[in-house]
Gaussian input, Z-matrix of N, CA and C with variables (Angstrom, degrees):
# hf/3-21g

backbone

0 1
 N
 C     1     B1
 C     2     B2     1     A1
 N     3     B3     2     A2     1     D1
 C     4     B4     3     A3     2     D2
 C     5     B5     4     A4     3     D3
 N     6     B6     5     A5     4     D4
 C     7     B7     6     A6     5     D5
 C     8     B8     7     A7     6     D6
 N     9     B9     8     A8     7     D7
 C    10    B10     9     A9     8     D8
 C    11    B11    10    A10     9     D9
 N    12    B12    11    A11    10    D10
 C    13    B13    12    A12    11    D11
 C    14    B14    13    A13    12    D12
 N    15    B15    14    A14    13    D13
 C    16    B16    15    A15    14    D14
 C    17    B17    16    A16    15    D15
 N    18    B18    17    A17    16    D16
 C    19    B19    18    A18    17    D17
 C    20    B20    19    A19    18    D18
 N    21    B21    20    A20    19    D19
 C    22    B22    21    A21    20    D20
 C    23    B23    22    A22    21    D21
 N    24    B24    23    A23    22    D22
 C    25    B25    24    A24    23    D23
 C    26    B26    25    A25    24    D24
 N    27    B27    26    A26    25    D25
 C    28    B28    27    A27    26    D26
 C    29    B29    28    A28    27    D27
 N    30    B30    29    A29    28    D28
 C    31    B31    30    A30    29    D29
 C    32    B32    31    A31    30    D30
 N    33    B33    32    A32    31    D31
 C    34    B34    33    A33    32    D32
 C    35    B35    34    A34    33    D33
 N    36    B36    35    A35    34    D34
 C    37    B37    36    A36    35    D35
 C    38    B38    37    A37    36    D36
 N    39    B39    38    A38    37    D37
 C    40    B40    39    A39    38    D38
 C    41    B41    40    A40    39    D39
 N    42    B42    41    A41    40    D40
 C    43    B43    42    A42    41    D41
 C    44    B44    43    A43    42    D42
 N    45    B45    44    A44    43    D43
 C    46    B46    45    A45    44    D44
 C    47    B47    46    A46    45    D45
 N    48    B48    47    A47    46    D46
 C    49    B49    48    A48    47    D47
 C    50    B50    49    A49    48    D48
 N    51    B51    50    A50    49    D49
 C    52    B52    51    A51    50    D50
 C    53    B53    52    A52    51    D51
 N    54    B54    53    A53    52    D52
 C    55    B55    54    A54    53    D53
 C    56    B56    55    A55    54    D54
 N    57    B57    56    A56    55    D55
 C    58    B58    57    A57    56    D56
 C    59    B59    58    A58    57    D57
 N    60    B60    59    A59    58    D58
 C    61    B61    60    A60    59    D59
 C    62    B62    61    A61    60    D60
 N    63    B63    62    A62    61    D61
 C    64    B64    63    A63    62    D62
 C    65    B65    64    A64    63    D63
 N    66    B66    65    A65    64    D64
 C    67    B67    66    A66    65    D65
 C    68    B68    67    A67    66    D66
 N    69    B69    68    A68    67    D67
 C    70    B70    69    A69    68    D68
 C    71    B71    70    A70    69    D69
 N    72    B72    71    A71    70    D70
 C    73    B73    72    A72    71    D71
 C    74    B74    73    A73    72    D72
 N    75    B75    74    A74    73    D73
 C    76    B76    75    A75    74    D74
 C    77    B77    76    A76    75    D75
 N    78    B78    77    A77    76    D76
 C    79    B79    78    A78    77    D77
 C    80    B80    79    A79    78    D78
 N    81    B81    80    A80    79    D79
 C    82    B82    81    A81    80    D80
 C    83    B83    82    A82    81    D81
 N    84    B84    83    A83    82    D82
 C    85    B85    84    A84    83    D83
 C    86    B86    85    A85    84    D84
 N    87    B87    86    A86    85    D85
 C    88    B88    87    A87    86    D86
 C    89    B89    88    A88    87    D87
 N    90    B90    89    A89    88    D88
 C    91    B91    90    A90    89    D89
 C    92    B92    91    A91    90    D90
 N    93    B93    92    A92    91    D91
 C    94    B94    93    A93    92    D92
 C    95    B95    94    A94    93    D93
 N    96    B96    95    A95    94    D94
 C    97    B97    96    A96    95    D95
 C    98    B98    97    A97    96    D96
 N    99    B99    98    A98    97    D97
 C   100   B100    99    A99    98    D98
 C   101   B101   100   A100    99    D99
 N   102   B102   101   A101   100   D100
 C   103   B103   102   A102   101   D101
 C   104   B104   103   A103   102   D102
 N   105   B105   104   A104   103   D103
 C   106   B106   105   A105   104   D104
 C   107   B107   106   A106   105   D105
 N   108   B108   107   A107   106   D106
 C   109   B109   108   A108   107   D107
 C   110   B110   109   A109   108   D108
 N   111   B111   110   A110   109   D109
 C   112   B112   111   A111   110   D110
 C   113   B113   112   A112   111   D111
 N   114   B114   113   A113   112   D112
 C   115   B115   114   A114   113   D113
 C   116   B116   115   A115   114   D114
 N   117   B117   116   A116   115   D115
 C   118   B118   117   A117   116   D116
 C   119   B119   118   A118   117   D117
 N   120   B120   119   A119   118   D118
 C   121   B121   120   A120   119   D119
 C   122   B122   121   A121   120   D120
 N   123   B123   122   A122   121   D121
 C   124   B124   123   A123   122   D122
 C   125   B125   124   A124   123   D123
 N   126   B126   125   A125   124   D124
 C   127   B127   126   A126   125   D125
 C   128   B128   127   A127   126   D126
 N   129   B129   128   A128   127   D127
 C   130   B130   129   A129   128   D128
 C   131   B131   130   A130   129   D129
 N   132   B132   131   A131   130   D130
 C   133   B133   132   A132   131   D131
 C   134   B134   133   A133   132   D132
 N   135   B135   134   A134   133   D133
 C   136   B136   135   A135   134   D134
 C   137   B137   136   A136   135   D135
 N   138   B138   137   A137   136   D136
 C   139   B139   138   A138   137   D137
 C   140   B140   139   A139   138   D138
 N   141   B141   140   A140   139   D139
 C   142   B142   141   A141   140   D140
 C   143   B143   142   A142   141   D141
 N   144   B144   143   A143   142   D142
 C   145   B145   144   A144   143   D143
 C   146   B146   145   A145   144   D144
 N   147   B147   146   A146   145   D145
 C   148   B148   147   A147   146   D146
 C   149   B149   148   A148   147   D147
 N   150   B150   149   A149   148   D148
 C   151   B151   150   A150   149   D149
 C   152   B152   151   A151   150   D150
 N   153   B153   152   A152   151   D151
 C   154   B154   153   A153   152   D152
 C   155   B155   154   A154   153   D153
 N   156   B156   155   A155   154   D154
 C   157   B157   156   A156   155   D155
 C   158   B158   157   A157   156   D156
 N   159   B159   158   A158   157   D157
 C   160   B160   159   A159   158   D158
 C   161   B161   160   A160   159   D159
 N   162   B162   161   A161   160   D160
 C   163   B163   162   A162   161   D161
 C   164   B164   163   A163   162   D162
 N   165   B165   164   A164   163   D163
 C   166   B166   165   A165   164   D164
 C   167   B167   166   A166   165   D165
 N   168   B168   167   A167   166   D166
 C   169   B169   168   A168   167   D167
 C   170   B170   169   A169   168   D168
 N   171   B171   170   A170   169   D169
 C   172   B172   171   A171   170   D170
 C   173   B173   172   A172   171   D171
 N   174   B174   173   A173   172   D172
 C   175   B175   174   A174   173   D173
 C   176   B176   175   A175   174   D174
 N   177   B177   176   A176   175   D175
 C   178   B178   177   A177   176   D176
 C   179   B179   178   A178   177   D177
 N   180   B180   179   A179   178   D178
 C   181   B181   180   A180   179   D179
 C   182   B182   181   A181   180   D180
 N   183   B183   182   A182   181   D181
 C   184   B184   183   A183   182   D182
 C   185   B185   184   A184   183   D183
 N   186   B186   185   A185   184   D184
 C   187   B187   186   A186   185   D185
 C   188   B188   187   A187   186   D186
 N   189   B189   188   A188   187   D187
 C   190   B190   189   A189   188   D188
 C   191   B191   190   A190   189   D189
 N   192   B192   191   A191   190   D190
 C   193   B193   192   A192   191   D191
 C   194   B194   193   A193   192   D192
 N   195   B195   194   A194   193   D193
 C   196   B196   195   A195   194   D194
 C   197   B197   196   A196   195   D195
 N   198   B198   197   A197   196   D196
 C   199   B199   198   A198   197   D197
 C   200   B200   199   A199   198   D198
 N   201   B201   200   A200   199   D199
 C   202   B202   201   A201   200   D200
 C   203   B203   202   A202   201   D201
 N   204   B204   203   A203   202   D202
 C   205   B205   204   A204   203   D203
 C   206   B206   205   A205   204   D204
 N   207   B207   206   A206   205   D205
 C   208   B208   207   A207   206   D206
 C   209   B209   208   A208   207   D207
 N   210   B210   209   A209   208   D208
 C   211   B211   210   A210   209   D209
 C   212   B212   211   A211   210   D210
 N   213   B213   212   A212   211   D211
 C   214   B214   213   A213   212   D212
 C   215   B215   214   A214   213   D213
 N   216   B216   215   A215   214   D214
 C   217   B217   216   A216   215   D215
 C   218   B218   217   A217   216   D216
 N   219   B219   218   A218   217   D217
 C   220   B220   219   A219   218   D218
 C   221   B221   220   A220   219   D219
 N   222   B222   221   A221   220   D220
 C   223   B223   222   A222   221   D221
 C   224   B224   223   A223   222   D222
 N   225   B225   224   A224   223   D223
 C   226   B226   225   A225   224   D224
 C   227   B227   226   A226   225   D225
 N   228   B228   227   A227   226   D226
 C   229   B229   228   A228   227   D227
 C   230   B230   229   A229   228   D228
 N   231   B231   230   A230   229   D229
 C   232   B232   231   A231   230   D230
 C   233   B233   232   A232   231   D231
 N   234   B234   233   A233   232   D232
 C   235   B235   234   A234   233   D233
 C   236   B236   235   A235   234   D234
 N   237   B237   236   A236   235   D235
 C   238   B238   237   A237   236   D236
 C   239   B239   238   A238   237   D237
 N   240   B240   239   A239   238   D238
 C   241   B241   240   A240   239   D239
 C   242   B242   241   A241   240   D240
 N   243   B243   242   A242   241   D241
 C   244   B244   243   A243   242   D242
 C   245   B245   244   A244   243   D243
 N   246   B246   245   A245   244   D244
 C   247   B247   246   A246   245   D245
 C   248   B248   247   A247   246   D246
 N   249   B249   248   A248   247   D247
 C   250   B250   249   A249   248   D248
 C   251   B251   250   A250   249   D249
 N   252   B252   251   A251   250   D250
 C   253   B253   252   A252   251   D251
 C   254   B254   253   A253   252   D252
 N   255   B255   254   A254   253   D253
 C   256   B256   255   A255   254   D254
 C   257   B257   256   A256   255   D255
 N   258   B258   257   A257   256   D256
 C   259   B259   258   A258   257   D257
 C   260   B260   259   A259   258   D258
 N   261   B261   260   A260   259   D259
 C   262   B262   261   A261   260   D260
 C   263   B263   262   A262   261   D261
 N   264   B264   263   A263   262   D262
 C   265   B265   264   A264   263   D263
 C   266   B266   265   A265   264   D264
 N   267   B267   266   A266   265   D265
 C   268   B268   267   A267   266   D266
 C   269   B269   268   A268   267   D267
 N   270   B270   269   A269   268   D268
 C   271   B271   270   A270   269   D269
 C   272   B272   271   A271   270   D270
 N   273   B273   272   A272   271   D271
 C   274   B274   273   A273   272   D272
 C   275   B275   274   A274   273   D273
 N   276   B276   275   A275   274   D274
 C   277   B277   276   A276   275   D275
 C   278   B278   277   A277   276   D276
 N   279   B279   278   A278   277   D277
 C   280   B280   279   A279   278   D278
 C   281   B281   280   A280   279   D279
 N   282   B282   281   A281   280   D280
 C   283   B283   282   A282   281   D281
 C   284   B284   283   A283   282   D282
 N   285   B285   284   A284   283   D283
 C   286   B286   285   A285   284   D284
 C   287   B287   286   A286   285   D285
 N   288   B288   287   A287   286   D286
 C   289   B289   288   A288   287   D287
 C   290   B290   289   A289   288   D288
 N   291   B291   290   A290   289   D289
 C   292   B292   291   A291   290   D290
 C   293   B293   292   A292   291   D291
 N   294   B294   293   A293   292   D292
 C   295   B295   294   A294   293   D293
 C   296   B296   295   A295   294   D294
 N   297   B297   296   A296   295   D295
 C   298   B298   297   A297   296   D296
 C   299   B299   298   A298   297   D297
 N   300   B300   299   A299   298   D298
 C   301   B301   300   A300   299   D299
 C   302   B302   301   A301   300   D300
 N   303   B303   302   A302   301   D301
 C   304   B304   303   A303   302   D302
 C   305   B305   304   A304   303   D303
 N   306   B306   305   A305   304   D304
 C   307   B307   306   A306   305   D305
 C   308   B308   307   A307   306   D306
 N   309   B309   308   A308   307   D307
 C   310   B310   309   A309   308   D308
 C   311   B311   310   A310   309   D309
 N   312   B312   311   A311   310   D310
 C   313   B313   312   A312   311   D311
 C   314   B314   313   A313   312   D312
 N   315   B315   314   A314   313   D313
 C   316   B316   315   A315   314   D314
 C   317   B317   316   A316   315   D315
 N   318   B318   317   A317   316   D316
 C   319   B319   318   A318   317   D317
 C   320   B320   319   A319   318   D318
 N   321   B321   320   A320   319   D319
 C   322   B322   321   A321   320   D320
 C   323   B323   322   A322   321   D321
 N   324   B324   323   A323   322   D322
 C   325   B325   324   A324   323   D323
 C   326   B326   325   A325   324   D324

   B1=1.4468
   B2=1.5224
   B3=1.3105
   B4=1.4531
   B5=1.5172
   B6=1.3258
   B7=1.4477
   B8=1.5101
   B9=1.2982
   B10=1.4561
   B11=1.5113
   B12=1.3300
   B13=1.4524
   B14=1.5168
   B15=1.2893
   B16=1.4597
   B17=1.5214
   B18=1.2947
   B19=1.4511
   B20=1.5097
   B21=1.3283
   B22=1.4527
   B23=1.5213
   B24=1.3290
   B25=1.4625
   B26=1.5170
   B27=1.3309
   B28=1.4595
   B29=1.5248
   B30=1.3091
   B31=1.4568
   B32=1.5193
   B33=1.3261
   B34=1.4562
   B35=1.5218
   B36=1.3214
   B37=1.4610
   B38=1.5170
   B39=1.3275
   B40=1.4563
   B41=1.5328
   B42=1.3264
   B43=1.4725
   B44=1.5279
   B45=1.3310
   B46=1.4564
   B47=1.5128
   B48=1.3341
   B49=1.4640
   B50=1.5268
   B51=1.3157
   B52=1.4627
   B53=1.5318
   B54=1.3210
   B55=1.4664
   B56=1.5310
   B57=1.3275
   B58=1.4656
   B59=1.5328
   B60=1.3395
   B61=1.4569
   B62=1.5290
   B63=1.3132
   B64=1.4608
   B65=1.5192
   B66=1.3181
   B67=1.4664
   B68=1.5299
   B69=1.3405
   B70=1.4640
   B71=1.5321
   B72=1.3232
   B73=1.4648
   B74=1.5289
   B75=1.3303
   B76=1.4630
   B77=1.5271
   B78=1.3185
   B79=1.4673
   B80=1.5252
   B81=1.3449
   B82=1.4617
   B83=1.5291
   B84=1.3198
   B85=1.4654
   B86=1.5245
   B87=1.3166
   B88=1.4565
   B89=1.5251
   B90=1.3198
   B91=1.4664
   B92=1.5223
   B93=1.3534
   B94=1.4563
   B95=1.5266
   B96=1.3221
   B97=1.4510
   B98=1.5160
   B99=1.3321
   B100=1.4586
   B101=1.5273
   B102=1.3112
   B103=1.4616
   B104=1.5283
   B105=1.3115
   B106=1.4693
   B107=1.5249
   B108=1.3324
   B109=1.4678
   B110=1.5254
   B111=1.3364
   B112=1.4665
   B113=1.5224
   B114=1.3114
   B115=1.4651
   B116=1.5274
   B117=1.3240
   B118=1.4694
   B119=1.5235
   B120=1.3352
   B121=1.4657
   B122=1.5296
   B123=1.3275
   B124=1.4662
   B125=1.5347
   B126=1.3176
   B127=1.4707
   B128=1.5232
   B129=1.3270
   B130=1.4659
   B131=1.5203
   B132=1.3378
   B133=1.4667
   B134=1.5264
   B135=1.3018
   B136=1.4691
   B137=1.5227
   B138=1.3294
   B139=1.4649
   B140=1.5240
   B141=1.3323
   B142=1.4632
   B143=1.5281
   B144=1.3184
   B145=1.4574
   B146=1.5219
   B147=1.3266
   B148=1.4599
   B149=1.5210
   B150=1.2973
   B151=1.4615
   B152=1.5172
   B153=1.3111
   B154=1.4575
   B155=1.5194
   B156=1.3073
   B157=1.4510
   B158=1.5286
   B159=1.3238
   B160=1.4663
   B161=1.5274
   B162=1.3008
   B163=1.4670
   B164=1.5172
   B165=1.3181
   B166=1.4461
   B167=1.5288
   B168=1.3029
   B169=1.4592
   B170=1.5317
   B171=1.3129
   B172=1.4655
   B173=1.5301
   B174=1.3279
   B175=1.4697
   B176=1.5207
   B177=1.3282
   B178=1.4676
   B179=1.5295
   B180=1.3396
   B181=1.4648
   B182=1.5288
   B183=1.3350
   B184=1.4660
   B185=1.5276
   B186=1.3172
   B187=1.4542
   B188=1.5295
   B189=1.3227
   B190=1.4694
   B191=1.5316
   B192=1.3354
   B193=1.4650
   B194=1.5270
   B195=1.3226
   B196=1.4645
   B197=1.5299
   B198=1.3300
   B199=1.4546
   B200=1.5312
   B201=1.3201
   B202=1.4634
   B203=1.5184
   B204=1.3328
   B205=1.4626
   B206=1.5324
   B207=1.3230
   B208=1.4603
   B209=1.5173
   B210=1.3305
   B211=1.4635
   B212=1.5230
   B213=1.3189
   B214=1.4550
   B215=1.5311
   B216=1.3332
   B217=1.4643
   B218=1.5216
   B219=1.3355
   B220=1.4585
   B221=1.5230
   B222=1.3284
   B223=1.4704
   B224=1.5283
   B225=1.3108
   B226=1.4587
   B227=1.5213
   B228=1.3266
   B229=1.4664
   B230=1.5292
   B231=1.3385
   B232=1.4567
   B233=1.5160
   B234=1.3211
   B235=1.4558
   B236=1.5223
   B237=1.3149
   B238=1.4586
   B239=1.5148
   B240=1.3555
   B241=1.4674
   B242=1.5208
   B243=1.3206
   B244=1.4614
   B245=1.5209
   B246=1.3046
   B247=1.4618
   B248=1.5279
   B249=1.3288
   B250=1.4593
   B251=1.5347
   B252=1.3047
   B253=1.4653
   B254=1.5279
   B255=1.3237
   B256=1.4569
   B257=1.5302
   B258=1.3182
   B259=1.4561
   B260=1.5254
   B261=1.3210
   B262=1.4658
   B263=1.5235
   B264=1.3357
   B265=1.4574
   B266=1.5228
   B267=1.3333
   B268=1.4668
   B269=1.5317
   B270=1.3222
   B271=1.4617
   B272=1.5319
   B273=1.3126
   B274=1.4556
   B275=1.5239
   B276=1.3330
   B277=1.4642
   B278=1.5285
   B279=1.3319
   B280=1.4650
   B281=1.5219
   B282=1.3315
   B283=1.4626
   B284=1.5293
   B285=1.3195
   B286=1.4685
   B287=1.5345
   B288=1.3125
   B289=1.4662
   B290=1.5302
   B291=1.3175
   B292=1.4685
   B293=1.5316
   B294=1.3256
   B295=1.4720
   B296=1.5268
   B297=1.3284
   B298=1.4674
   B299=1.5204
   B300=1.3066
   B301=1.4687
   B302=1.5345
   B303=1.3225
   B304=1.4632
   B305=1.5315
   B306=1.3329
   B307=1.4634
   B308=1.5283
   B309=1.3443
   B310=1.4606
   B311=1.5373
   B312=1.3249
   B313=1.4692
   B314=1.5199
   B315=1.2931
   B316=1.4698
   B317=1.5255
   B318=1.3309
   B319=1.4564
   B320=1.5236
   B321=1.3010
   B322=1.4600
   B323=1.5196
   B324=1.3307
   B325=1.4715
   B326=1.5249
   A1=108.89
   A2=117.04
   A3=121.83
   A4=110.93
   A5=114.85
   A6=121.66
   A7=106.65
   A8=115.70
   A9=118.17
   A10=109.97
   A11=114.19
   A12=119.74
   A13=105.72
   A14=115.59
   A15=120.28
   A16=109.63
   A17=116.70
   A18=120.83
   A19=112.59
   A20=117.80
   A21=120.38
   A22=113.83
   A23=117.40
   A24=120.26
   A25=111.05
   A26=115.87
   A27=121.91
   A28=112.35
   A29=115.91
   A30=120.74
   A31=108.10
   A32=116.30
   A33=121.69
   A34=108.79
   A35=115.95
   A36=121.23
   A37=109.84
   A38=116.31
   A39=118.47
   A40=107.43
   A41=116.54
   A42=120.70
   A43=112.34
   A44=117.07
   A45=120.57
   A46=112.54
   A47=117.00
   A48=119.82
   A49=110.64
   A50=117.44
   A51=120.35
   A52=109.37
   A53=117.04
   A54=121.08
   A55=110.62
   A56=117.18
   A57=122.13
   A58=110.19
   A59=117.53
   A60=120.98
   A61=111.30
   A62=117.65
   A63=119.74
   A64=111.07
   A65=116.78
   A66=120.30
   A67=110.31
   A68=116.68
   A69=120.59
   A70=109.97
   A71=117.01
   A72=121.10
   A73=110.46
   A74=116.58
   A75=119.96
   A76=111.66
   A77=117.16
   A78=120.62
   A79=110.63
   A80=117.60
   A81=120.21
   A82=111.02
   A83=117.42
   A84=121.35
   A85=109.43
   A86=116.57
   A87=121.99
   A88=112.11
   A89=116.93
   A90=120.53
   A91=113.98
   A92=117.08
   A93=119.54
   A94=113.49
   A95=117.17
   A96=120.53
   A97=114.75
   A98=117.01
   A99=120.34
   A100=108.52
   A101=116.35
   A102=120.01
   A103=110.01
   A104=115.29
   A105=119.92
   A106=109.67
   A107=116.86
   A108=120.87
   A109=111.04
   A110=116.84
   A111=119.78
   A112=110.98
   A113=117.60
   A114=120.42
   A115=110.45
   A116=116.75
   A117=120.62
   A118=110.36
   A119=117.83
   A120=120.65
   A121=111.17
   A122=117.09
   A123=120.28
   A124=110.56
   A125=116.48
   A126=120.67
   A127=109.90
   A128=117.01
   A129=120.31
   A130=111.76
   A131=117.41
   A132=120.39
   A133=110.41
   A134=116.44
   A135=120.46
   A136=113.22
   A137=117.62
   A138=119.82
   A139=115.46
   A140=118.23
   A141=120.50
   A142=110.99
   A143=115.37
   A144=121.35
   A145=115.32
   A146=118.39
   A147=119.87
   A148=110.06
   A149=115.06
   A150=121.84
   A151=109.30
   A152=115.09
   A153=121.64
   A154=109.27
   A155=115.13
   A156=120.48
   A157=108.34
   A158=117.51
   A159=118.69
   A160=110.09
   A161=115.39
   A162=120.91
   A163=110.02
   A164=118.37
   A165=128.34
   A166=112.42
   A167=116.93
   A168=122.04
   A169=108.19
   A170=116.32
   A171=121.37
   A172=112.09
   A173=117.35
   A174=118.52
   A175=112.09
   A176=117.35
   A177=121.16
   A178=112.49
   A179=117.27
   A180=118.20
   A181=110.45
   A182=116.98
   A183=122.52
   A184=107.83
   A185=116.18
   A186=120.64
   A187=109.93
   A188=118.07
   A189=120.39
   A190=113.72
   A191=117.48
   A192=118.95
   A193=112.51
   A194=117.83
   A195=120.64
   A196=109.88
   A197=116.36
   A198=120.63
   A199=110.22
   A200=117.19
   A201=120.68
   A202=112.14
   A203=116.57
   A204=120.19
   A205=110.54
   A206=116.17
   A207=120.58
   A208=113.55
   A209=116.75
   A210=120.34
   A211=111.54
   A212=116.65
   A213=120.93
   A214=112.90
   A215=117.11
   A216=121.26
   A217=111.24
   A218=114.95
   A219=120.72
   A220=106.79
   A221=117.99
   A222=119.35
   A223=110.60
   A224=115.48
   A225=122.85
   A226=106.28
   A227=116.31
   A228=121.35
   A229=110.33
   A230=115.68
   A231=120.53
   A232=115.19
   A233=117.98
   A234=119.02
   A235=110.45
   A236=114.96
   A237=122.81
   A238=109.14
   A239=117.55
   A240=118.34
   A241=110.92
   A242=115.73
   A243=118.85
   A244=109.01
   A245=116.70
   A246=120.02
   A247=112.86
   A248=116.97
   A249=120.97
   A250=108.83
   A251=116.93
   A252=121.66
   A253=111.99
   A254=118.16
   A255=121.85
   A256=113.27
   A257=118.22
   A258=121.07
   A259=109.42
   A260=116.35
   A261=122.34
   A262=108.55
   A263=116.17
   A264=120.50
   A265=112.76
   A266=117.68
   A267=120.22
   A268=112.38
   A269=118.48
   A270=120.63
   A271=111.75
   A272=117.96
   A273=121.67
   A274=110.02
   A275=116.25
   A276=121.31
   A277=109.54
   A278=114.73
   A279=121.42
   A280=109.40
   A281=115.86
   A282=120.66
   A283=108.18
   A284=118.07
   A285=118.27
   A286=110.28
   A287=115.33
   A288=120.27
   A289=108.45
   A290=117.08
   A291=118.61
   A292=110.52
   A293=117.55
   A294=119.77
   A295=110.69
   A296=116.87
   A297=121.68
   A298=113.26
   A299=119.01
   A300=121.03
   A301=112.22
   A302=117.02
   A303=121.67
   A304=111.14
   A305=117.67
   A306=120.67
   A307=114.27
   A308=118.45
   A309=119.78
   A310=111.51
   A311=116.31
   A312=120.75
   A313=107.47
   A314=116.88
   A315=121.59
   A316=112.09
   A317=117.61
   A318=122.74
   A319=108.50
   A320=116.49
   A321=120.49
   A322=109.03
   A323=116.88
   A324=119.61
   A325=112.22
   D1=137.89
   D2=-177.10
   D3=-69.35
   D4=142.85
   D5=177.21
   D6=-126.83
   D7=146.02
   D8=177.05
   D9=-155.68
   D10=154.30
   D11=173.33
   D12=-83.77
   D13=129.65
   D14=-178.54
   D15=-88.59
   D16=169.96
   D17=176.29
   D18=-69.04
   D19=-24.91
   D20=-176.18
   D21=-96.74
   D22=-38.26
   D23=-177.09
   D24=-103.84
   D25=143.30
   D26=-175.09
   D27=-97.41
   D28=40.79
   D29=176.08
   D30=-147.82
   D31=157.33
   D32=178.00
   D33=-79.66
   D34=125.54
   D35=-177.12
   D36=-135.42
   D37=143.01
   D38=170.78
   D39=-80.88
   D40=175.80
   D41=-175.67
   D42=-57.43
   D43=-41.22
   D44=-178.61
   D45=-66.84
   D46=-43.05
   D47=179.57
   D48=-71.42
   D49=-32.59
   D50=175.15
   D51=-60.41
   D52=-45.60
   D53=177.91
   D54=-62.10
   D55=-39.72
   D56=179.84
   D57=-62.20
   D58=-46.75
   D59=179.94
   D60=-68.30
   D61=-35.64
   D62=175.62
   D63=-64.70
   D64=-37.43
   D65=176.78
   D66=-66.07
   D67=-38.99
   D68=177.02
   D69=-59.86
   D70=-45.45
   D71=178.84
   D72=-62.04
   D73=-44.65
   D74=-178.94
   D75=-63.57
   D76=-37.44
   D77=176.93
   D78=-60.52
   D79=-42.46
   D80=179.13
   D81=-66.17
   D82=-39.46
   D83=177.80
   D84=-60.95
   D85=-48.78
   D86=-176.44
   D87=-68.56
   D88=-46.99
   D89=-173.45
   D90=-77.64
   D91=-33.79
   D92=-171.66
   D93=-113.63
   D94=-6.26
   D95=177.19
   D96=71.20
   D97=24.70
   D98=177.68
   D99=-93.16
   D100=165.93
   D101=178.75
   D102=-74.30
   D103=158.18
   D104=175.44
   D105=-61.16
   D106=-37.73
   D107=179.12
   D108=-59.61
   D109=-42.90
   D110=178.91
   D111=-68.09
   D112=-41.08
   D113=179.21
   D114=-60.55
   D115=-45.03
   D116=178.87
   D117=-64.72
   D118=-40.07
   D119=178.24
   D120=-62.32
   D121=-39.81
   D122=177.81
   D123=-63.82
   D124=-41.60
   D125=178.01
   D126=-64.27
   D127=-46.95
   D128=-179.76
   D129=-60.90
   D130=-41.03
   D131=179.29
   D132=-58.98
   D133=-39.92
   D134=-176.44
   D135=-78.74
   D136=-35.73
   D137=-167.75
   D138=-118.44
   D139=0.29
   D140=-179.03
   D141=-52.09
   D142=130.22
   D143=176.54
   D144=80.91
   D145=-6.72
   D146=178.60
   D147=-76.62
   D148=153.31
   D149=178.67
   D150=-99.56
   D151=137.07
   D152=178.55
   D153=-125.78
   D154=140.67
   D155=174.64
   D156=-73.27
   D157=162.85
   D158=173.97
   D159=-58.04
   D160=154.12
   D161=179.03
   D162=-57.07
   D163=133.24
   D164=1.53
   D165=-93.03
   D166=110.96
   D167=173.91
   D168=-62.18
   D169=161.59
   D170=-178.91
   D171=-53.52
   D172=-34.11
   D173=-178.34
   D174=-64.37
   D175=-16.84
   D176=-178.63
   D177=-72.73
   D178=-2.14
   D179=175.12
   D180=-69.79
   D181=-12.21
   D182=173.57
   D183=-114.24
   D184=151.67
   D185=177.10
   D186=-70.62
   D187=153.02
   D188=-179.51
   D189=-54.39
   D190=-34.54
   D191=-178.99
   D192=-65.49
   D193=-27.72
   D194=176.24
   D195=-60.00
   D196=-49.35
   D197=-179.49
   D198=-68.43
   D199=-37.36
   D200=177.29
   D201=-60.19
   D202=-41.09
   D203=177.07
   D204=-58.52
   D205=-43.01
   D206=-179.45
   D207=-68.57
   D208=-25.43
   D209=177.24
   D210=-83.00
   D211=-22.96
   D212=-176.82
   D213=-97.18
   D214=-41.74
   D215=-177.23
   D216=-104.70
   D217=149.65
   D218=168.88
   D219=-80.64
   D220=141.53
   D221=177.73
   D222=-60.06
   D223=145.17
   D224=177.65
   D225=-115.84
   D226=114.56
   D227=-176.89
   D228=56.12
   D229=37.33
   D230=175.25
   D231=79.91
   D232=6.86
   D233=-179.94
   D234=-133.57
   D235=166.03
   D236=178.15
   D237=-110.23
   D238=165.32
   D239=178.21
   D240=-58.59
   D241=149.15
   D242=176.22
   D243=-93.39
   D244=179.37
   D245=-175.89
   D246=-91.88
   D247=17.94
   D248=176.28
   D249=-67.82
   D250=129.95
   D251=-178.18
   D252=-60.13
   D253=-22.48
   D254=-179.25
   D255=-87.44
   D256=-1.33
   D257=-179.97
   D258=-65.34
   D259=126.73
   D260=179.29
   D261=-87.97
   D262=99.82
   D263=-177.53
   D264=-70.86
   D265=-16.34
   D266=-177.98
   D267=-68.06
   D268=-17.44
   D269=-179.87
   D270=-88.95
   D271=-4.34
   D272=-179.26
   D273=-91.49
   D274=138.92
   D275=179.87
   D276=-80.86
   D277=130.08
   D278=-178.82
   D279=-86.43
   D280=134.71
   D281=173.20
   D282=-68.79
   D283=142.93
   D284=175.30
   D285=-64.39
   D286=146.66
   D287=174.90
   D288=-68.47
   D289=156.83
   D290=175.81
   D291=-59.46
   D292=148.95
   D293=177.40
   D294=-57.31
   D295=141.27
   D296=-175.88
   D297=-61.09
   D298=-26.57
   D299=179.97
   D300=-81.74
   D301=-4.86
   D302=-177.51
   D303=-70.47
   D304=143.78
   D305=178.34
   D306=-69.56
   D307=-4.75
   D308=177.24
   D309=-73.38
   D310=-14.80
   D311=175.87
   D312=-82.43
   D313=98.78
   D314=-177.15
   D315=-102.11
   D316=-9.53
   D317=177.82
   D318=-118.07
   D319=150.97
   D320=174.90
   D321=-74.57
   D322=137.52
   D323=179.14
   D324=-66.01

């Protein structure tokens, strides 16, 4: 299966993993109200240069929003928010976005 580095993500991904990472970015946009550019920058900061198997890579055992939560929030007592609709996300500390001058920003805000 063909793999390529995309214009937005700084890692080589096959079509399935590209879709998975795009879904992760979209989840962060929808759930946290950040721009797509910031979501992609957060993903790039965490995964730049890592190798992924063709879809479904081992990380696919979790839904994209699980990984998005970990890129957006700092763990609280070693855990991240769960997917319970009653979870109050306002009590969770947000990780700072990557600095704007960083090369992980591949999209315009």
